[in-house]
N, C-alpha and C positions, 0 to 999 in steps of 0.2 A: 090458247096460252103459251106464253114464252115462258121458259125455264128459268128459274132463279140464277143459275148458274150456267153461261153458255159453254157448249163445248169448243168454240174457238177461242182460245185465250191469247191471240197475237199480240205481243207486247211491241212489236215493231211495224212500221207502215209494212203493207204486204203490196210490194211494187205500186208496192204501193202506187128628124133629129135636129135638137134645138139646143141652145145653153141651157135652157130650163132642165133639160133632161141629163144635165151632167155628164156629156157625152164627149169622149176625147177620142180622137183617130189616132192610131198609130199605123203608119205604114211599114208593113213586114215583108213585103213582096214587091218584086219589080213591076207588077201590073198594076200596083195601085196608084191613083190619082189623088193626091192631098185635096179633101174638102170636096172631092167629087164622086162618081161612080169608079167602080173597079173595071178592068179588064177583063174579058170573057175567061181568060185562062187562069184568073186569080181566084183563090179559096178566101170567100170572104166570111168571117166568122164574128158574130157579136158576143162579147161577154158581158151579161146583165147581172150585177150583183146588188144585194139589198141594200146596201150604203157604203160613202167612202169614209164615213166618221169611224168603222170599227177597223183596227189593224188585221184583223183576220182576212177582210176582204181586199184589203190593199196589197196583202200578201199574196192573194190568189191572182190580183191582176198582174203584179208583177212576175208571177209564174207563168200566166197566160201569155204575156209579151216576150218573155225569153224563148218560150216554146213556139210562138209564131214566127219569131225571127228565123229560128232554125228550121221550122218545116215549111217557109216560104206562104205564109197565111196573113191575109190583111185583116188587122184586127181592130175591132170597134168597142170601145169600153163604155159601159153605160152605168147607172147606179141610181137607185131609189134615194130621194131626198133624206129618208130616215127609214129605219127599220119598219117594215109594216106599209110601207108606201107602195101600194100596187098600181095605182094609176101612171105613175113614171115608169114602172117597168112594162105595162102595157104599151105605152107609146114608144119605147125602146124595141119592144117586139114588132110593133107595126112598121118602125122605120127598117129593121132588119129585112122585114117581107117586101117593103119598096125598093131596098137597095139590090135585092136578089141574092142575099147572103146564103152560102151553103149550109151553115151551121149556126146554130144558137147554143151557149152555154148560160144557164140562168140559176141563179140560188133564189127561188121563188118566195116574194114577199107575202103569198097568201093563195087561197083558193080562187080569188078574184082573176088571177092571172092564167088559169087553165083555159079558158076560151081563146084568147089571143094565142096560146101556144097551139092549141088545136088549129087554128087558122095557118100558123105558121108550118105546121107539118103538113095540113092540105095543100100548101105552096110549094112542097118539096123540101123543105128546109128539116135537117136533121137536128133534133132538140135533145142536148143532155143537160139533165139537172146536175149541179154540184151542191153539196152538203146536206141540202134538204130534200128528201123522197117526197114528190108530191103524193097526195091521195084523190084519186088512184096512182099506183106507181106507174101503170101503163100510160098515163096522160103524158110522159114524154117517151122518148126512143130506149134512153138508159138514163141511169143515176150513177155518179162516182160520188161516193160520200164516206164519212164516219159511219160505224155501227153504233148510233148514238144510245140506242137501249143498253148495249155493252158497255159503252163510255159511261153512262149512268150506273150500270150494275159495279163497275169497278171503284167507284167513289163511295158507293152505298156498304159494299163490303168492306172497305178499307174503314170506314166512318164506325161501322158496329163494332170490328174488331178493336178500335182504337179506344172505344168508349169501355170495353172490357166489363160489361154487364151494368154500367151506371145507367139512370133513367135518362132518355132521350126526348128533349124538348125541342122540337124541330119547327124551324120556319122555311118556307119554301119560296125562292124568288125565281119565277119563271119569266117567260118572254111576254107571252099576251095573255088579255083575259077578255078580249072581243073576238078572237078568232081561234082556229083550231089549226095547228101546222105540226108535222110529224116530228121536226126536230125538237119541239117545245114539249109534247108529252112523252116522246120516248126517252128523253133525257130524265125528266121527273120520275116517270113512272120506273124507269131503269134503277135509279137511284134507290127508290123505295123498296122494289124488289130485291136488291142487292143488301139492303139493310134486314131483309127477312119479312118485310112488312106485306101483310095481304093486299093484293089490288082488287079492285072492282073492274071498272072497264079500263083497259090499258091505253085506250085513246083519249082519255078524259084526266085532267087534272084536276084534284080536289074532291074526288068522290069516294077515295078510301075511309076508312073508320077512322075518325079523329083521335082516339085512343086505343091501345091495345098492347100487343108483344111485338118486339123485333126479335131477331136471332139471339140477342145477347141480354134482352131485360125488357122493360115496358117503355112505351113511347107515348108522347103527345104532340100531335100536329097542331101548331097554333094557327097556321093559315097559309094560303097561297096569296103572292100579291105579283102583280105584272110589273117589269123593269123596262119593256121595250129592248132588253140587251143593251143598257147604257149606263154609263157610271152614276148620272144623275138620279136614274130611274131606279137603280140598285139601292141609293143612299135613301130616297123617299120610300122604296118598298121595305126596306129594314126598320126606317123608323115607324112604320103603320104596325109591322109585327112587333116591335118591341112596345108600342103602345097596348097591344093586346095582351102581352105576357112578356114582362122583362127576363124571365128567367130561362129564355131559350138558349141552349147551350150547341145546337147545331144548325147551320145555316147551308142548305144546298142553294146554289145560284147557277142559271142557265147558261152563264159566260163569265169571264175574267172581267170584263169591265163592270158588270153588275156586281161580281164579288168585291172590287176594289170600293164600288159605292157603299157596299154593306158593311165593309170594313170601316168608313170613314165614320158612319152612323153609330157603330158599335163603339168605336174609340170616343167619338162624342158624348156617348151614354156612359162613359168611364168604365166600360168592359176591357179587361185584360186579354192578351192573346190566349191566356190559360183558361179564359173562362168559357170560350166559344170556339167549336171548329167549324171552318169555313172549307166548303170542297166546292170545286166547280169543274168546268170543262173547257178546252180550247187547247191549253199547252202551249200557246203563243210565247215569243220572246219575253215581252214583258211579264206575262204570267208566270213564266218558269222563273224570272226574278222575284217576283212575289212571293212564290214557295219558298225560295232560298231565303228571303228576309223575314219568312214567318207570318205574311199578312194572309196567305192562302195555306192552308194544311196540305192539301192532296188536290191535285188536278189531273184529268184526262186528256192526254195529248194527241190531237188530231193533226192533219196535214193537207192545209189548203192548197199549198204550192203544188203538190203532188197532183191534187184531184184537178187543178186547172191546167197542169201540163197535161195529164193524161187525156182531158178532154180536146184539147188543141190537136193532140197527135192522132186521136180517133177519128176526128173530123176530116184531117188531112188523109188518113190511111183510107178513109172511106171513098172520097173523091178520087184518089189516084188509084186504088186497085180494087176497091168494093168490100174490103174488111171490115166487117162490123164487129163493134165490142160486145163482150158477153159479161152478164150478170155473175157474182161469185155463187158457188154451190150452196144451196139452200137459202140463199137470199134474194129478194127482188131488186137488188143494185148491187154495183161493183163496190166492195168493200176496200177501202184505201187504209185501212188499219188505226190500231189505238192503243195508247200505253199509259198505266197510272205512273204518274211522277208524285215523288214525295220524298223528303228527306228524314222522315218519321216512318220507317218500314215495320210492318207488323206481321206476325206469323200467319203464313196461309193465304197471304195477298201478294201476288207477285207485282214488283214495280221496279221503276227506274229512279235515280236520284238527279236532282237538278243539273249535276257537271254532265252526265249524258244526255239529258232532256235539252240543254242548251245547245248542243251540237246538232239536235234534231229540230229544233223549234220550225214551226211552218212548214217541215218537210222540204226545203230547199237543199240543193247539193252542197 
């Protein structure tokens, strides 16, 4: 069982194929042949993200391209057609094996990709997961990611303090309802733990008691709805939750696109900004702007550009001198950092404001 408050409270980042595959080639080294195989001395790396529709993953791609150019890496970009699209990611992994890539960086869309990852590793490809730790964690060589449980705790602790003893009527907008991935349950369960709500199985969303006490008062969980991490999914999820209980005053969302969709549904239902607290995770540039505007009340900021940069650098170093990256002490992944962002600070919960967060969004230089 994880503790409700982690000992590591780092607020800044700690160092922190076919057209159907949506694959784009970026020639970043002198050994690459556009549209063809790479030369023997070229370090080929494929970055396979969940989707191109989320700015989080677009930023990750940009970070990888910059690092590839600097480190002499020939980079292939691929993405699922939508969040949860495992088949397209599997095809991209198979393409990387066929090309003889030295490394794969992947934000897994679900457990079905693990068999393909195993084949890649058997073929001698070094596989690094980004953002999402697979289950089991050793299905890849290493993961560079946010401590998503801690990110959830931050916004949960802030919410509990902000409520100041008021009853909490909570709607939870998650990622999926048809598969289990660590980024989904870690954020959700971290949020509830941060609020002081007792958990059942930390790897299952929605199995906790629907009513009880949080650290400041009493709570009711209206339900969990899936959003696919998308704006339209967040809007539909919020509409479904409001249909169950229109008195919701706390909304947790898996990410900021889902948060903005939830905000639209609340606005359409006549709920003012003062009626409902919306909290989320990402800390992207647009999301920070939404915190500043009062659309989102607090978010946990993570650093996808840093994840991608470190991933490319790690594979280049492995090929060039055999150096392997190591996990953060006490974790089964390398922690790339997290910070709570809000312009409504509360006593006892460390945070940064939107002005500072705007300089850090996505983790770029």
